C-alpha positions, 0 to 999 in steps of 0.5 A: 867820186874823184874829180876825174869822175866827176869831169867824165860825168859832166862830159857824158851828160851834156851834149855840148859842154864848154869848159871856159874862163868865167861865164858866158855872161862874163867871160874871163879871157879872150879866147873864152869870149871868142868861143862863146861868141861863136857858139851863141852865133850857132844858136844851140844851147850848151853847158858850161863849167867855169874852170876859174871857180872850180879849180880842181877841175882846171887842174885835172881836166888837161889830163882827162882831155889830153889838151893843155889849154882853156876853152875846151869844148866837148861835144857828144863826149869828144873833145872838139878843141879849143879856141883856134880850132873852133874859130876854124871850124866855125869860119869853114862851116863845120861846126854848126852841123856838129852841133846840130847833130848833138842837139837832134841826137839828145832830143827826146823821141816821140812815141811815134818814132 
């Protein structure tokens, strides 16, 4: 599997996915730390990939996403943006509904639905 295929699979397999520098417990840049704070305040589960410990992903993700910087937030397979966009969406109250819709879509359906 190519690295591009691996990236696409990660994006497809996770409703909310953050490519960041470091981990949520130890972000390695201020922008990643800021996005982590915002995501944590929203209270929705998300997956992450540390691009510092995955240099091939760090090198190839910008070509896949057409976005040059990190962090990068994907929701339901779509790039939402980086730190500035996430911060702006959060400040305007636009981020939480997007995250909630992704979480609801990925919850298992009951037999009665």
